[in-house]
C-alpha positions in Angstrom: 29.6 -5.2 23.8 31.7 -2.1 23.1 34.8 -4.0 24.0 34.1 -6.5 21.2 34.5 -3.9 18.4 37.6 -2.0 17.4 38.1 1.7 17.4 37.8 1.7 13.6 34.5 -0.2 13.8 33.2 2.3 16.4 33.8 5.1 14.0 32.2 3.3 11.1 29.2 2.3 13.2 28.7 5.9 14.4 29.0 7.3 10.9 26.6 4.7 9.5 24.0 5.3 12.2 24.3 9.1 11.8 23.8 8.7 8.0 20.8 6.3 8.4 19.1 8.7 10.9 19.4 11.5 8.3 18.3 9.5 5.2 16.2 6.6 6.3 18.0 4.6 3.5 20.5 1.7 3.8 24.0 3.1 3.9 26.8 2.0 1.6 30.6 1.9 2.4 31.1 4.4 -0.4 28.7 6.9 1.2 30.6 6.7 4.5 34.0 7.0 2.8 32.9 10.1 0.7 30.9 12.0 3.4 32.6 11.2 6.7 36.3 11.3 5.8 37.4 8.6 8.2 40.8 8.3 6.5 40.2 4.7 5.3 39.2 3.3 1.9 35.8 2.3 0.8 37.0 -1.3 0.6 38.2 -1.3 4.2 34.9 0.2 5.4 33.1 -2.5 3.4 35.1 -5.3 5.2 34.5 -3.7 8.6 30.8 -3.5 7.8 30.8 -7.2 7.1 32.4 -7.8 10.4 29.8 -5.7 12.2 27.1 -7.6 10.5 28.5 -10.9 11.7 28.5 -9.4 15.3 24.8 -8.7 15.0 25.2 -4.9 14.7 24.2 -4.3 11.1 21.9 -6.0 8.7 21.3 -5.9 4.9 17.7 -5.5 3.8 18.5 -7.1 0.4 21.7 -8.2 -1.3 22.3 -5.2 -3.4 21.5 -2.6 -0.7 23.7 -1.0 1.9 23.3 -1.8 5.6 21.2 -0.5 8.4 21.8 -0.7 12.2 20.1 -3.3 14.5 18.7 -2.6 18.0 22.1 -3.8 19.4 23.9 -1.2 17.3 21.6 1.6 18.5 22.2 0.5 22.1 26.0 0.8 21.6 25.5 4.1 19.8 23.3 5.6 22.6 25.4 4.3 25.5 28.9 4.9 24.2 29.2 6.8 21.0 27.2 10.0 21.4 26.9 12.9 23.9 23.8 15.0 24.4 23.6 17.8 21.9 22.6 21.0 23.8 19.5 22.9 22.9 20.1 26.4 21.5 18.9 29.4 23.5 16.1 30.2 21.0 14.9 26.6 21.3 14.9 26.8 25.1 13.2 30.1 25.1 10.4 28.9 22.9 9.8 25.8 25.0 9.8 27.9 28.2 7.4 30.5 26.8 5.0 27.7 25.7 5.2 25.9 29.0 5.0 28.8 31.4 1.5 29.9 30.9 -1.8 30.2 32.9 -3.4 26.9 33.6 -6.7 26.3 35.2 -5.8 22.7 36.1 -2.8 20.4 36.2 -4.4 18.4 33.3 -4.0 21.4 31.0 -0.3 21.7 31.9 0.4 18.1 31.3 -1.4 18.0 28.0 0.5 21.1 26.9 3.8 19.5 27.8 3.0 16.5 25.5 2.0 18.9 22.7 5.3 20.8 23.1 7.4 17.7 22.9 5.5 16.4 19.9 5.7 19.7 17.9 9.4 20.2 18.7 10.5 16.7 17.8 7.9 15.7 15.2 7.5 12.5 17.2 4.9 11.4 19.8 5.1 13.4 23.0 3.8 11.7 26.2 3.3 12.9 29.7 2.3 10.8 32.7 0.7 12.6 35.7 2.2 12.2 39.1 1.0 9.5 41.5 -1.3 11.6 43.7 -2.2 9.2 46.4 0.6 10.4 48.7 -0.2 14.1 48.1 -1.1 16.0 51.2 -4.5 17.6 51.5 -4.2 21.2 52.7 -7.7 22.6 52.5 -11.4 21.8 51.7 -13.7 24.5 50.7 -17.5 24.3 50.5 -19.1 27.0 48.3 -22.8 27.5 47.7 -23.3 28.2 44.0 -27.0 28.4 43.6 -30.1 26.9 45.1 -29.4 23.3 45.9 -25.9 23.3 44.2 -22.7 23.0 46.2 -19.1 23.3 45.0 -16.6 21.1 46.9 -12.9 22.1 46.3 -9.9 20.1 47.5 -6.4 21.7 47.5 -3.2 19.7 47.9 0.2 20.7 49.1 1.7 20.7 45.6 -0.9 23.2 44.4 -3.1 20.7 42.7 -6.8 21.4 43.0 -9.8 19.2 42.3 -13.4 20.2 42.5 -16.8 18.8 42.0 -20.3 20.2 41.9 -22.9 18.4 44.0 -26.7 18.7 44.3 -28.2 18.9 47.8 -31.7 18.0 48.9 -32.5 21.4 50.4 -31.2 24.9 50.9 -28.2 25.0 53.3 -27.8 27.9 55.8 -24.4 29.7 55.6 -23.6 28.9 59.2 -24.2 25.2 58.7 -22.0 25.3 55.6 -19.2 27.0 57.4 -19.3 24.6 60.4 -19.2 21.6 58.2 -16.3 23.0 56.3 -14.5 23.6 59.6 -15.0 20.1 60.7 -13.8 18.6 57.4 -10.6 20.7 57.5 -10.1 19.9 61.2 -10.3 16.2 60.7 -8.9 15.6 57.2 -6.4 18.4 56.4 -2.8 17.3 56.7 -3.6 13.7 55.6 -2.5 12.1 52.3 -5.2 11.7 49.7 -4.9 8.0 50.2 -5.5 8.2 53.9 -8.5 10.5 53.3 -10.0 8.0 51.0 -9.4 5.1 53.4 -10.4 6.7 56.7 -12.7 9.7 56.0 -15.8 7.8 57.1 -14.2 6.8 60.4 -12.8 10.3 61.1 -16.1 12.0 60.4 -18.2 9.6 62.4 -18.9 11.7 65.5 -19.0 15.2 63.9 -22.0 16.3 65.8 -21.8 20.1 65.0 -21.6 19.5 61.3 -24.6 19.1 59.1 -25.2 15.3 58.7 -26.5 15.5 55.2 -23.5 17.4 54.0 -21.1 15.0 55.7 -22.9 12.1 54.0 -22.8 13.9 50.7 -19.0 14.4 51.0 -18.4 10.8 51.9 -20.5 9.6 49.0 -18.4 11.8 46.7 -14.9 10.9 47.8 -14.4 8.4 44.9 -14.9 11.2 42.4 -13.0 13.8 44.4 -9.9 11.7 45.3 -9.5 9.0 42.6 -7.6 9.6 39.4 -8.4 7.0 36.8 -5.5 5.5 34.7 -7.0 6.8 31.5 -6.7 10.4 32.8 -3.0 10.0 33.7 -1.6 9.7 30.3 -1.4 12.6 27.9 -0.3 12.0 24.2 0.4 14.6 21.5 -1.2 14.2 18.1 0.7 11.4 16.3 0.3 12.8 12.7 3.9 13.9 12.2 5.2 10.7 13.6 3.0 8.6 11.3 4.5 10.5 8.3 7.9 8.9 9.0 9.1 6.3 6.5 8.9 3.5 9.1 5.1 3.8 9.0 4.6 3.7 5.2 3.7 0.0 5.5 -0.1 0.0 6.2 0.0 -2.9 8.6 2.6 -1.3 10.9 0.8 2.1 10.6 -2.6 0.8 11.6 -1.2 -1.4 14.4 0.6 1.6 15.9 -2.4 3.9 15.4 -4.6 1.5 17.4 -1.9 1.3 20.2 -2.0 5.1 20.5 -5.5 4.8 21.8 -4.5 2.3 24.6 -3.4 4.7 27.3 -3.2 2.0 29.9 -0.5 0.4 27.8 1.6 3.6 27.7 1.2 4.0 31.5 2.4 0.5 32.2 5.2 0.4 29.6 6.7 3.8 30.5 6.4 3.2 34.2 8.4 -0.1 33.8 11.1 1.4 31.5 11.9 4.7 33.3 14.6 4.8 36.0 14.2 7.2 39.0 17.0 9.5 38.0 18.1 10.9 34.6 17.0 10.1 31.1 16.1 6.5 30.2 16.1 5.1 26.7 14.5 1.8 25.6 15.1 0.6 22.0 13.1 -1.6 19.7 12.4 -5.0 21.3 13.3 -3.6 24.7 9.8 -2.0 24.6 8.2 -5.5 24.8 5.5 -4.9 22.2 5.6 -6.1 18.6 3.6 -3.1 17.3 6.4 -0.8 18.4 9.5 -2.9 17.7 10.6 -0.3 15.2 10.4 2.4 17.8 12.4 3.8 20.7 11.4 5.6 23.9 13.3 8.5 25.5 11.8 9.3 28.9 12.6 11.1 32.1 11.0 11.6 35.5 10.0 15.1 36.6 9.0 16.7 39.9 10.3 16.0 43.4 9.2 14.4 46.6 5.9 12.7 46.4 4.9 14.6 43.2 6.7 12.7 40.5 5.6 11.9 37.0 7.2 11.1 33.6 7.6 12.8 30.3 9.0 11.4 27.1 9.0 10.8 23.3 8.1 7.8 21.2 9.6 7.6 17.7 11.4 5.4 15.2 14.6 3.8 16.4 16.1 6.0 13.6 15.9 9.2 15.7 18.2 12.0 16.7 19.0 10.6 20.1 21.7 13.2 21.0 19.3 16.2 20.5 16.2 14.5 21.8 17.8 13.4 25.0 18.4 17.1 25.7 14.9 18.0 24.7 13.3 15.5 27.1 15.7 16.4 29.9 15.1 20.1 29.6 11.4 19.8 29.3 11.1 17.5 32.4 13.2 20.0 34.4 10.9 22.9 33.3 7.8 21.0 34.1 9.1 20.2 37.6 9.8 23.9 38.0 6.3 25.0 36.9 4.7 22.5 39.3 6.9 23.6 42.2 5.6 27.2 41.7 
């Protein structure tokens, strides 16, 4: 599409989108001429804007108004007319300080990442947890907490830990607990979580030296220990600041989007479909495939390495500061990967 517009039209389109992002109001040829100093008259700009409208890149909300960009215009703008705007050192330091903290669980880290993105951008921050089925189990610990209560802890190669408290029928002697723990580690450590889920019963079938009731209790609990529900995989920041944007002043649009925020399965599917394996991905308007968010864009990036990969991103109006926000998402995803690797 960029080959179908002239260099002059590129400059006018870039100026118009920059102005619309700042003001959220239709942009006139006079505003572009006075503010952006393109070296051409207001009349020439007006004619070029008419040409851009005919090409489907601008639209006029009503006859006496200026023009606003279409999704096609934003696509040209993002792909060809801007470069990422680097974060300042203070901005980077603040994000790093907030992200590098003590976390008791990976869920806390991912939720904090969404909050950081949301606060920094005033948009909706979103983090999707890594797919953990291919994670390698490194250790199983069985710890007696109190009479008839047992703590089962699973640790994965990435450092992710999951635990569950179980009730047992009778008191378990320490030596029986230790032997059962040894058998579990001998037969299951080094397998992927998916393989443990699928083959634990078969692998533990002839574990004669282990305590049978403990083995049965472990097998009965594998669903809770090893499965990660879709609802738990998506972490969204508070949408308050996003919903204050002019695009959501219309009650119907506001309420529809607010309902969609609650549908975490939708965000999981939509973002997984839109994000490429490498670099930052941007989906604009109707590219998101949902009427309730046709006035929005998604900026998203994968984080992590190897089998431990998830996604982070931002949802906001198509009228967003793409150049700066691309850098924000890219930097945050790299930091999150660094935290996980440690």
